[in-house]
C-alpha positions as CSV (number, residue, x, y, z in Angstrom):
1,M,74.6,39.0,39.3
2,A,72.8,36.0,40.7
3,S,74.2,34.0,43.6
4,Y,76.4,31.1,42.7
5,E,73.7,28.7,43.7
6,E,71.1,30.4,41.6
7,F,73.5,30.8,38.6
8,F,74.5,27.1,38.6
9,S,70.9,26.0,38.8
10,R,70.5,26.6,35.1
11,P,73.1,25.5,32.5
12,S,74.2,27.9,29.8
13,S,73.6,25.2,27.3
14,E,72.8,21.5,27.2
15,D,72.9,18.8,24.6
16,E,73.5,15.0,24.3
17,I,77.3,15.5,24.5
18,S,77.7,18.0,27.4
19,I,76.2,20.4,29.9
20,T,77.9,23.7,29.8
21,Y,78.1,26.5,32.4
22,D,79.6,29.8,31.1
23,V,81.0,31.6,34.1
24,R,82.3,34.6,32.2
25,P,79.5,36.9,33.5
26,F,81.2,36.7,36.9
27,G,84.0,38.8,35.6
28,N,87.0,38.9,38.0
29,R,85.2,36.3,40.2
30,Q,85.2,33.5,37.6
31,G,87.8,31.5,39.4
32,E,85.9,31.9,42.7
33,A,82.7,30.8,41.1
34,I,84.3,27.7,39.5
35,A,86.0,26.7,42.8
36,W,82.7,27.1,44.6
37,F,80.8,25.0,42.1
38,L,83.4,22.2,42.0
39,R,83.6,22.0,45.8
40,E,79.8,21.6,45.8
41,Q,80.0,18.9,43.2
42,V,82.7,16.9,45.0
43,G,80.5,16.9,48.1
44,H,77.4,15.8,46.1
45,V,79.2,13.1,44.2
46,E,80.9,11.7,47.3
47,R,77.7,11.6,49.2
48,S,75.4,10.2,46.5
49,R,77.8,8.7,44.0
50,K,75.5,10.4,41.4
51,F,76.9,12.8,38.9
52,A,76.0,14.6,35.7
53,K,76.3,12.6,32.5
54,P,77.3,13.5,29.9
55,L,80.4,15.8,30.2
56,L,80.0,18.8,32.4
57,V,82.0,21.8,31.0
58,L,82.9,25.1,32.8
59,V,83.8,27.9,30.4
60,C,85.8,30.9,31.5
61,D,88.0,33.6,30.1
62,A,91.4,32.6,28.9
63,K,93.0,35.1,31.4
64,A,90.7,34.3,34.3
65,E,92.6,33.7,37.6
66,I,91.7,30.2,38.6
67,P,92.6,29.0,42.2
68,D,95.2,26.3,42.5
69,S,92.5,24.1,44.2
70,V,90.5,23.8,40.9
71,D,93.0,21.2,39.3
72,G,92.7,19.0,42.4
73,L,88.9,19.3,42.4
74,L,88.6,18.4,38.8
75,S,91.0,15.4,39.3
76,R,88.9,14.3,42.3
77,L,85.6,14.4,40.4
78,N,87.1,12.6,37.4
79,A,88.6,9.9,39.7
80,L,85.1,9.4,41.1
81,G,83.9,8.6,37.6
82,A,82.3,12.0,36.8
83,S,83.3,13.9,33.6
84,Y,84.2,17.5,34.3
85,E,86.3,19.9,32.2
86,L,87.4,23.5,32.3
87,R,87.6,25.3,29.0
88,R,89.4,28.7,28.7
89,V,88.2,30.7,25.8
């Protein structure tokens, strides 16, 4: 498996509506990968006030264990004007 940085350098899919990263290949580390990515994004958005448009979607397994911090990170990004969403499938 690629490092988080390498994995998130290429979206799983991209169209005019959203940019999607499917983290399911991380298996039992999906929550860890999501939390890492969102922390990186908060830092980037706070420093540069630039963020991905359109919607940025993170896809994980329905039963993935997601750290409690993820809700706060998503709220922070959305409060800064970025559009981020976590989808459990």
